[in-house]
N, C-alpha and C positions, 0 to 999 in steps of 0.2 A: 504493500500500499504506499502510495507516494505521499499523501497529505493526510495527517491524522489530527482531528479536532478533539480535544479533551475539555469538556464542559465541567467546571468544578476542579480545575487543575491545581488550585491552591489548597484544597482540602487534603485530608489524610489519604484517601483512596486515589484521588486525582493526581496528587504529587507522586504517589508510588507508581502509578501508571506511566507518568512522564519519565521517571527514572528507569523503569523497566523497558519502555519503548526506546529510549536513548541507547540503553545497553544492547538492545536487539538490532540497532542500526537504523532506526527511523531517524530521518534527518529533517523532515518538515513537520514539526509538531506545533499546532496552534493551541495556545493556552491562554485565552483571554481572561483578564481579571473581571471581577463583578463590576468594578467601576467603569470598565470599558464595554461591557455587554450585560445588560439587564435582562435576564432570562424570563422575568415576569412580564416583560413588554413584548407582545407578539410581533409588532412591526419591526422593532429593533432586532429581535432574534432572527426573524425571517430574512431581513436585509443582510445581516452578518453572514448567514449561511449562503445566501445568493451571491454575495460578493466573493467569498473565499472558496466555495464549492469543494469542500474536503472529500477525500475518497472514503473516509470512514469517520464516524462520530462515536465517542464514548460519553454517555450522559452520567457523569459522576456527581453533578451538582444536585444539592438537596438542602432543605432546611431540616436539620437533625437535632436530636437532644435525647436526654434520658426520660424516665418515667415522669419526673416532676415537670419538666418542660412540656412534654406531650400532654399531660393532664391539664396544665395551666393555660396553654395556648393552642387548643385543638383547631380553632378556626384558621389561625395563621399556618399551622402545619398542613392542613388539608388544602387550603387555597394555594399557597406558594408551591407546594409539590405538584399539585394538579397543573398549574400554569407552566412550570418548568418542563414537565413531561409533554404536555400538549404542544407548547411552542417549539420545543426542540424537535419532536418527532414530525410534526406537520411541516415545519420549516425545512428539515432535512429532505423530506420527500419532495417538496416544491423545488428545492435546489438540485434535485437529481442525485442525491446521495444514495448509493446502493447498499452500504453497510452501516448499521447503527446498533450499538449495544447500550441497553438501558439497565442501570443498576437499581435494584430495589432493596429488599431486606427480608429476612426470614420471618419478620413480624407480620407478613402478609398471610401467614397460615393460621388456621383456627386455633383458638386458645387451647382446646383439648384435642388437638391433632395427635394421632397415634405416633409414638416415638419408636425409632427415629423418624423424623418428618419426611415424607416423600412428596415430590412435586404434585402428584395427583390428588393430594389432600386439599388443594386450593379450593376455596368457596364451598366446602362441604359442611361447614357449621360456623358458629359465631366467632368473631374475632375477640382478642383481648381488649376490653373496653378502654384501658388507659392509653393505648396507642392506636385506637381504631381510625382516627382521622388520618394519621400518617399512612397507615396500612392501606386504607381505601384509595388514597392518592397513588400509592405505589402499584396497587393492583390495576388501577386505571392505566398507568404507563405500560405495564406488562401486556395488558389486553390491547392497547393501541398498537404495540409492536406486532402482536400476534395477528391482528386483523389487517394491518397495513401489509404485512407479509402475505397473508392469504389473498387479499383483494388486489394488491398492486405488484406482487412478485418481488418486492425488495427484501433483502436479507436483514430484517430488523428482529432482534432477539434480546433476551434478558438474562441477567444473573441475579440471584438472591443471596447476597453475602450474609453470613452469620455475624456475631459480634466481632468487630474488627478493632485492632489496636496497632500501635507502632508510631513511627516518626510522624509528626504533624497532628497528633491527636489533640482533642479538646480537653483542657484541664480546668474548666470552669467549676468553682466550688459547689454550685447547686445543679447545673445543667449538664454535667458530663456523665458518661457511662461508667459502669462499675470499675473496670480496670484502671483507667486514668484517675478516677476518683480515689481509688486505693493508693495508687502511686503518690498522688499529692498528699493524702492524709498521713501516710507513713513517713514521707520525706519531711513534712512540717513537724510531725511529732518527734522525729530524730533531731531536727534543728533546735526545737524548743525543749528538749529533754522531757517530753510529756510521758508520764509513767505508764499509761495504757492507751490503747486504741480500741474502741468498741465498734464492732460490726453489727449492722442490723440483722436480726433474725438468728436462726440456729447455725447458719453456715452450711447447712446440708443441701440446699438447692444446687442442681447441676447445670452448668452452662458451658457452651462451646465458644472457643475463641480462635480466630484466624489472624495471623500477622498480615499487615497491609501489603508487605512485599510478596507474600504468597498469593494474596488476592489479586494483585496486579499481574502476576505471572499467569494466573488462571484467566483473567479478563483478556489478556492478549492472546492466550492460547485459543480461547473461544472465538475471538475476533478473526483469527487466521484460519479457522475451520471452514471448509467449503460449504458444508451443510450443518450448521450448529443446531442443537435442540432449541425449541421455542423459548424455554426457560429452564434453568438448572439452579440447584442449590450450590452455593460456593462456600464450603466450610472445610473443617478438618476431619469430621467424622468421629471425633472423640470429645468427651466432656470432662469437666473438673468441678469439684464442689467449690462453692464460694469460700468456705473455710480454708481449703487447701490452696486456693488462689491467693487468699490473703496471706497465708504463710509464705508462699513463693515471693510475693511482693515484699513482705517484711524482711526476708533473707536478702533479696536483691538490694534493698535500700540500706540494709545494715542497721535496722532499728532494733534496739535491745530491750525495749519495754515489753509490757504484757499485751497479748491479743485477747480480747474478751468479746463475748457475744451477747447482745441485748435481745433476749428471747421475748421481750414484751412487744417487739416490733415484728411486722409481718415478713414472711419468707418469700412470698410470691409463688410463681409457678414452680413446682418441684423439679421439673426437668424440661430442657429445650435443646434437642439435638437434631441435626439434619442428617438425612440419608444422602451421601454424596456418590452413590454408585453410578448415577447417570453421567456426571462429569468425569469420573474416573474411567468410565468406559470409553471416553473420547481421548484418553491418554494423558490426563493431568492428575497430579496428586500434590498435596502440600508438602513442604520440606522443613518448615521451622516449627519445632515442638513448642508447647507453652513453657516448658522448662528453659528452653533456649531463648524464647521470645521475650519473657518478662524482663530479664536483665538488659536485653537490647532496648526494650521500650524505656526502661529507667534511664539508660545512658542517653537516649534521644531526649527525654525530658530534661536532663541536666544540660545537654548541649543547647537545646532551644532556650532554656531559661538563661543560660550564660550569654547567649546571643541576643537576648531581648526579643525573641521571636515566639515565645510560648503563647499558644492559643488558649484564651480563657475568657 
């Protein structure tokens, strides 16, 4: 592919795709900043795509956040993610773009989907209420790609990443996801000699985590397939308890205080694991284990903080 457009190239996933594409020999990578391209503006998005006419587009742009942010701002999460999907996909089609990859999230699946979650569980029962607005918008993007491919013959397809982490993550004190939140909490507790760090719940819920560099490799792998699946799960296929994750972060940070669990707080869903057999059948598999990835993520946190580039 001669010209690759990455929407959301400054985010964790988008920047990882830029790095991976550069390493693979892509030389013409468009990576507009949000100040240069407002994806919520249809006319502006369509004009940009018509002007640059990329050979392929990766839609990594999104309004994202944790449970608190999703629960507090559902209208913004739904509206902005719907607009990003609709404007990018229709704009790409009008500009004659033949390849487009839309990134969603495994939160598109039903709250009580059978574990590990397979792609065909989509729309079989109710979503998790706390992130329903975000999930509905991502389902809409997935379905747009599916139907544009069906109706117009363009190769538009989707990937649903699990919990991602790594360089460029968001460390906001309230609105970040669990792993960057743990990194920040243990780091600050270490600096302040705080005697203990309390984690919500029992620590028993199981979650799946994929390093952003693995995700980027998977995205480019799918983008380069001649006939990719309509949508696939993008995960690691294994999970870890929140308690064990906290211990990994504690060790990586070098925090020597106590780790405690506030069992008066809710645990959330007991388990959320994806079935990745469909993408593995295409020849891709993750390479970075969570034991390797957590120290890498902490080093990225330190580097970004030192450079004044920490997202928060």
